[in-house]
N, C-alpha and C positions, 0 to 999 in steps of 0.2 A: 884724804877724804875730799871728794868733790860731789856737790849736789848736782845731779843731772837727771833729767827724765829721758827715757829711751828715745833716741832720735832727735834730742834737743841739745842746744848749746848749754854749757855750764852756767849756773846762775852767777851773774856779775855782781860784785859788791862795790859800792862807792863809799869811800872814806872822805869825810869833810872835816879837816882839822888844820888849823893854822900853824901848829907847832911842828917843825920839821923833825925834831927828835921823837915826838909822839908818833908821827907817821912812820918813821924808820922802825921804831919799836913795834908798831902794829904789823908792819911787813914781816919783821923777823918773827914775831909771835905767830903769824899765819904760817910761816915756814915750819917752825917748831911744832905747831899744832897739826901739821900735815894738811892744812887747808890749801887746796890747789885751785880754788875758784879764782877767776880773774879779779884783780883788785885795782880799781881806778882811784885816783886821788885828786882832790881839789883843796884849795887853801883857805877858802872863806865862803860865806853864804852867797855872795854875788856870783862867784865862779861856779858854785854848786848849781844855782838856778840856771845860769847860762848853759852849763853842760846838759842839764835835763831838757831845757828847751831846744837845744841843738839836736839832741837825740830825737825828740819829737818831730822837729822840722825835717830831719833826714829820714824819718821812718825807721830808725834803728831801734833795737830792743832797749828797753829801759833797764836800769839795775834791778835786781831782785831783792836787794837789801841796801839800805843806806845806814852807815855808821856816822853819827852826827855829833860833833863837839858843839857846846853851847856858846862858849866865849871866843868869838872870832871877830876880826875887824870887818869893816864895810857893811856887812849884813850878818848879824849873829845867828846862831843856830835856832833861836826861838822864832825869829822873823822868817827864816828859811822854812822851818817846820810849818808855820802858819800858812805860808804860800803853797807849799807842797800839798798840805791837807785840804786846801781850799780849791785846788785845781782838779778838774774832773778826770784828767788823764794821768795824774801823778798820785792822787790820794791813796791808791791801793798799794803803793810801794811801802813795804814795812820799813819803819824808821826806828832805829835803836839809838837813843842818846847815850853817848860814851863820853863822859866829862869829868873834870876834877871837882865840879860843884857837888856839894852834898846838901845844898840849901833846900829846905822843905818847900819854899816858894817855887823853886825851879822844878821840883818833882811834880807838884800840883799843876803848875802852869803848863808844863809840857804834856802831861796826860790830858789836860783840858783841851790842848791843841790837837790831840790825836796821836801822840807818840805811842809806839807799840811796846817799848821797854825803856827803862831808865837805869843805866848802870854807871856807878862812880868808878872812874879809872883806878885800877889798883896801883899801889905805890911801887911794887916790885915787878921785875920782868916776869918772874915765875907766875905771879898773880895775873899778869896780862895774858900769858900763855894759857892759863886755866880759863880765863874769861873767853878768849878767842876759841878755844876748844869747845866750850859749852855753847857759845853762840853758833858755831858751825854745826854742832850736833842738833841743836834745837831748830834753828832757822833754816838750815840747809838739808837736814835729813828727816826731821820729824814732821814739821808742819807742811801743809799744802799751800803753796804760794800761787797767786794768780799768774797765768801765763804772761810772759813779757809781751808788751804791745809792739 
């Protein structure tokens, strides 16, 4: 399953997570879920923002969806989310928080910052596959996303 408009490139997904095992499981869950959209990865909020600003500088398409962990070094997901949502050219990118946190404070804070969805990471691989499959169906097949800049 790949989300693509006629004559357009597939929607790129950007995963920001500092945990290598979580990134590996996400890649494998994408494969099992038959999500064939390109998946780019960064390891913290600093790298996330550098990547987005580099795409803007080069005039390349922005990701159509960002999967964001909250607890990362250097710049955490909350700080990166605030920066994304305050930037005129980045704020339209849908951001889904995918984190181990279940803290009510994180849920409220991220929604106040403009997150599009908040999902607690499932404990099992099968649970992650189910989440990735639903994310793919919802964000990549059902909703209309802004055209990549």
